[in-house]
N, C-alpha and C positions, 0 to 999 in steps of 0.2 A: 371566456372571460363574462360573458353575460349571464350565463348559468350561474358563476360565482357570485355575482352583483346581486341575482336574484336571490341566492340562498343566503347571501347577508341579510339584504333587507328582510327575508322571512325570519329569520333568526331574531332581528329587532324587533319585528313587529311581534311575535311569541313571545320575546322576553317583556314588552310593554304590557302585553296582555296578562302574563303571569304576575306581573307588579302590581296593576292596576287591581287583580283579583286578591292578591294577597292582601293589599290594604285595605280593599274594602270588607273583607273576613276579619281582618285584625277590629276593623272600625266598627263593625256589627256586633261584636262581642262586647267590646266597649259600649256601645249604645243599650244593649240590654243590660249592662250590669247598670249603667247610671238610670236607666227608668225603672229599675227595681229598686234602687236605692232612694229617688225623687216618690215614688208610689208610697215608700214606706214611710216617709214624714211628711207630706202633702197633708192639707185638711182636707179631709171627706166632704164631698159637696151633695148635691139632691141628684137624683137620675133623673129629671126631666130636662130636656133641651131647651135653653135659651142662650140669648145673646152673649151673657157672661160666663156661661158654661164652654160656648165656644171659645171665647177668648180667652178663657184659662186653660183649655186643652192645647191651643195653639202657642202659649207662652210656655205651658209645660213640656212639649216637643222640642222647642227652642232651649229650653234651660236643660232638657236631656241632653242635645247635641254638645253644649257648651259644655257639660260634665264630661261627655265622652273624650273631647277635644283634650280638657284638664288631665285625664287618665293617661293619653296618649304622650303629653306632655311630660310627665310622670315618668312613663316606661321608656321614654324615648332613650335616654343614654343609657339606662341596663341593658336594652335590646342590642343596641350597638356594641358594645362591651362585651355581652356575652357571643354576640353572632362573629365579632372577629376572635374570640378565642374558639369558638368552634371551628371557623375555618382553617385556622391554623395548625388545631388538632387533627383534622379529617380532611385534607385538602383536594383529596381524590375521591372522595366519596360522591357518586352520582346522586343520590337522594337530597342532598344539602346544597347543591349547585344554585337554586334558586336565593340563596345566601349570600347575596353580593353587594359592592360598593353602590352600584346605581340604585338597587333596593332602598339601601339605608340613607341614603341622598336623598331619594324621592321623599319618605318619611319624614324627614327630617325637614325638606320645603313644603310636605302638605300641613305639617303641624304649626310651624310659623305661618301659613296660608290661613289655616282654620281659625288659629288663634288671633289674629288680627281681623278677622270676619267676623268672631264672635264678641270680641272685646268694642269694636267700634259700629258693629251694624246690628247683629242680632239681639244682644243684649237691651242695647238701648233701645231696639223696635219693641221687644217683649214688656218693657216696662212703659213706654210712652201706650203701646196698644192695651195695656191693661188699664193704665189709667185713663184713657181718653173716652170722652161721651159724645163727640163729634162736635162740629162747631156751631155757635148759635144761630138759630132760623133754619140750619140745617135737616132734612129730614134724618130721623136717628134709626141706626141699623150699623151693621158692622161695615159696608162701604164709606159711612160717614166716619168710623173710628179709624180705618185704613187711612183715608185722606189726613185726618188730623194728626196722624202718625208719623205718616211721610213728612208734612210738612215740619214738623217738630225736628225732626231726623235732618231734614236739611238744614234749619237753622242751627240745628246742633253742629253739623260739621263746618258750616262757615264758622262757627264761634272758635272750634278746635283750630282748622287751619289758620284762622288769622291769628290765634295765639301760638301757634308754633312758627308764623310768618315772621312776628313781632320779636319771639324769644331769640330765633336764629339770626336775625336781623342785628340784635343786641349783644349778642355772643360773637359773631364771625361778620366785621363790619369792612373786610377787604372789597375790592371791588371782585374778585371771583365769587367769592361769598354770595355778593349782593345779585350776580349773575345768574347763580346756581338757585337763586331764590324762584325764578322765573321757572326754571326746568318742569317738567313734567310731573302731575301727581305720583306716580309708580316710584320712580328713581330718587326721588329725594324727600316728599312730606313725609309719607308713609314709614320708610326707614326709620327716619330721624324722629318721626311721634312714637314708634314702638320702641327705638332705643329709649326714649325717655319712661315709657311706661317699664320697661325691663329693669331699670335703674331703681324707680320708685318698685318694682316686685321684690329687687334684692334688698333696697334698704327695709320692706315689710318683714322680708325673711329673716334680716338681721335681729330684728325687733321681737320676732315670736319664735324665732327657733331657739334660743338659750331660754326663754320662758318655758317653751314646752320641752325641752329636755328636764329640767329641774321638774316640770309638772308631770312626768311620765311615772316617776314614782308613785305619787300620789293617786293616779289613774289605775296604774297596776294594782295598788294596793287596795284599791275600792274594790276592783273586778276578781282579785285573787282573795283567798283566804290567809290571814296571816298565821304565824304560829299560836298555839294556845302555851304558853308557859307559867305555870304555878294559877292555872284558871280554873273555878270550879263553873262551868257552863250552866250545870243544873242551878245552882245558887242564884247566879244572872237570872237564868231565865225566870225562876221561882220570885226574884224581886220586881222584873218586868211586868210580871202577871199582876201582882199586887198593885203597884203603880195603876197598872191599865183599869185594873176593877175601881179605884180610887178614883181617876177620872171618869169613869164611865156613872159610878155612883154621883159625882158632882155635878155631871152635865143631866142624869136624870133630873137632881134637884133643884138645878137651874129651869128648866123648862116649865115647873111646876111653879116655883117662884118667881115673879116679876121682876124682882130685885133684883135678881142674879142674872137676869137675860144679858144685860151689856157685856160680862163678862164669859157668856159662851164662846164667841169666836176664838178669845185666847186659849180656853179649855180645849176647844176643837183642834188648835193647833199643836197642843202640847201632846192629844192625843194621837195625832198623827207621827208625830216624832218618837213617842214611845212604841207603836206598832212599825216603825221601821225598824228602830232598833232589835225590837222583838223578831223580825224576817231576818235580819243578819245574824242575831245568835242562834237562829234555827238554821240557818244555812251553814255557818260553824259545825253547829251538832251533827248534820248531816255530812259534812266532808270527810273523806277519808283521810289516813293517817298519813300518806306518802303527799297528797294534797297540800295537807297542812305544813306539814314539816320539810318538804321537800321541795315542792313545784316552786313556793313563794321564794326561797333564799336563791334558788337557781335562777328565778324570773329578773330578780334585782341584781345578781352577779350580771346577769349578762347586759341589762341596762348601763349601768355602771362601765360597765368594759365597753362598750358601744360608744358613749360619751367620752369616754377618756382616750378613746383611739380617735374619737374626731378631733378634740383638743392637741393630741399629740401630732397628728397629720397637719392642723392647721399651722401650728409654731414650727413642724418643720419648712412646709411650705414659705412662711417666713423668712427662716433662713435662705432658703432657696432665691425669695426675690430679693434678699439683700447682695447675695453672692453673685447670681447670673441673671440679665436682665432677660434672656429666652424662658425663663418659667414664668412669663406673663401668660395669660389666656390670651388664645389666638384663633381665627377661624382657619379653616381648610377649604380650598375650592373643590380640589381633589381628592376624596376620601381613598385613603392606603388601605382597604379593607383587607385582610387576611394574609398580610405580607408580613408585618411586624408587628411584635406583641410589645401593649405600651403598659403592659404589668411585670414588676421586676421579679416576683414569685409565682407569673403564669395564672392559671385559672384559680388558684386559691386565692390570690390577691383580687382578683377580677369578682370573684363573688365574695370576697368581703367588701370590695367597694359599693357593688350594688346592694348589699345588705344595708350600709352607711347611709345611701343615697335615700332608701326606701325609709330607712328611721327618721332621717333629718326631717322629711316630707311630711311623716306622721306627727312627729315634734312639732312640725312648725303650725299645721292644723291644730294640733292640740294647745299651742301658745296662742295661736289666733284667738279661738272662742273663748281661753282664758282672761284674755287683756280687758278691762273694764269697758272699753270703747265699743268694743265690739262684742259683748255679751249678748247684744239685743239681736244678733244676727246667729245667735245658739238654735238649730232646729231641733222642733220636738215632734214626737212619733205622732203621725196621723193629728197633728194640730200646727201645721205650719203653713202661712199664708204665702200665697204666691211671689208677693213682693219680697219676703224675706229670703224665698229660694232663690229668686234672681240675685239678690244681694249676695247669697253664699255661693253661688254659681261663680259669678264675677271676682270674689276674693279667691276663690279655688283656684280659678283660671289664672290670676295673675301670679298668683304663689307657686302652680305648678310650671308656667312657663318661665321661671326665673329660675327654678331649681337647676336645669342643666349649667346654666350661667354660674351661679352660687356654687355648685358642686366644683366647677371648672377652676373658679377663681379662687376657692379655699383651697384647692389641692386635693379634693378626696379623689379626684382621678385627673390622669394624662390625658384623656381621650380629648382631641382637640374637635370643638364645635364647628357644627356644618351646617351650611344654608344661610339663611337671615340672624340666625343665632349667634354666627361669629363677625358679624358686621358691627355691632356696636362701636359706637368711637370711644367708649369710657374703659372699654378693656384694655387698651392698650395704654391708658394714665397710669404710670408708676405707682404715685402716691393715693390715688384712689383706691388702688386694688391691694396696696400695702394696707392703707388704713382701714379698708374693709374687712382683712386678715386681724387685725391686731383688735378690732372693735370686739370681732366674733369671739377671738379667745379671750379676750378681758371679760367681755358682759357675761360669757358662759362659766366661766371660772366662778364669776361672783354669785351668780346664780346657784350654783352648787354649793359652793359654801354656804351661803346664805338659808338653803333648804335643809343640808346635814347639820347645821349649828343651831336649827330654830328649838329642838329641844333644851340644849345646852342653854340659850339664854334664857327659855321660861324657866328651868330651874335656879340661873341665876337670880331674875327679876323676883321670883317667890321666896328664895332666900334674902333678898333686901328688902323683902316686903312693897315690893312696887308693881306686884300683881295687878293690883286692884286699879291702876291707873292706865291699864289697857294698852301698854307700850308694846304689848306682843301681838302678832299677827292672828293666833290662833283664837277660836271663837270661843268666849266665855262659856262658861257650865250653864246648861239650861236648868230652868226653875223646875222641871219637871220632878227633881229628886225630892225638892221641899213641897211641892203639892203632896207628891205620892206619902213622904212620911208624915204630914197632917192628915192624909185622907186614911193612911194605915192606923194613927192613932185613933183616929175614930172610929174604926172598924172595930179595933180591940174593945 
């Protein structure tokens, strides 16, 4: 008996060590990728070491950690789904025994813990540390800035806890709820606060994802080469060269003539636009035939199919909610990994669900930066400040943490939420979940209809003579053509 107990303890010990090593390796890969992404966009600083350089480096490490946690939150549900299907397909394989319910549940708990840590501690610390200068009258240095940062964090924590205490007291004013207000911090305040943050993240995804789904067609159209039907690229290149020469001639005249110098800034902008158009035409000319005539239609069809399948699954989930209350998203304390398949069509449906979840996450990020209120957070290569990077990391963390909840709420997958992700109070509210599904389906459909009918609206406005009133969202035609025409007439 004692030998059996020792063997069981050894097996549990080795299993825990193996899980820790796997979690560390997965996080190390995510951290390296996140570090490469942040260094690509971070503004380059001087090589000399000073106080600000040390503060920027510490803030960058914290942002890298947060971005790695965001990547883990995005891959959490796809990793769980594919692990379940692998265990079902190869239950006796010795080399995949490390994939088990304990590992999956541990990953969910770690992502939830690190998400709370980054959102409530690390990112506020990075921002306050970056903006701190030390208290007035104290000796300047790193220690003074750290002290000011901790004081600000303490005051912020008191403010947030006070807001949560008042909000919970107003919502649940019965005797049991009032007694629970004095419970410990870990069991009540943090889960309640994270539930509110997840609801805000879900609403942010509801606002960004439909916009991103319609915006993805424009983004891919800019990245790929469109088919050239009845277009003479050589003639267009010749016209662009004439426009560029005419603008260059005007700029040369404005530098020598003091009366034309105030208009030189406008001419420089027109010259940049012309050069951008010339670069696009050169890329079109160099593109191969299959890239122009085959790749672009295939990608557009894939995007359209992914969007249509997402809307169809949401509509199907609405019917399930109206018929059966068990369709509500729920949490699972004991993960049943490797025993039953949650996909009707097996591995094929699991792969489709994973692709759709990643597609929705990419669309939500594209839609987030497309909204006017968040355009100031758009990162620029080698020219993004640390404050903007902190804002981007916090935004992506909120979006990625809400992705598993949104995927389960919309019925993209039937995989139950694990860990603290399944403890959110609002997930069991039928009206909130049904309203969320209805809003997503309606808003996404409206965005797509508005996107694909924009060309028809523009033609109708032109036919009615209302195009000069700027009723369409399409940008007006630049004046480079007029400038080039005038310059061409002068050169002739």
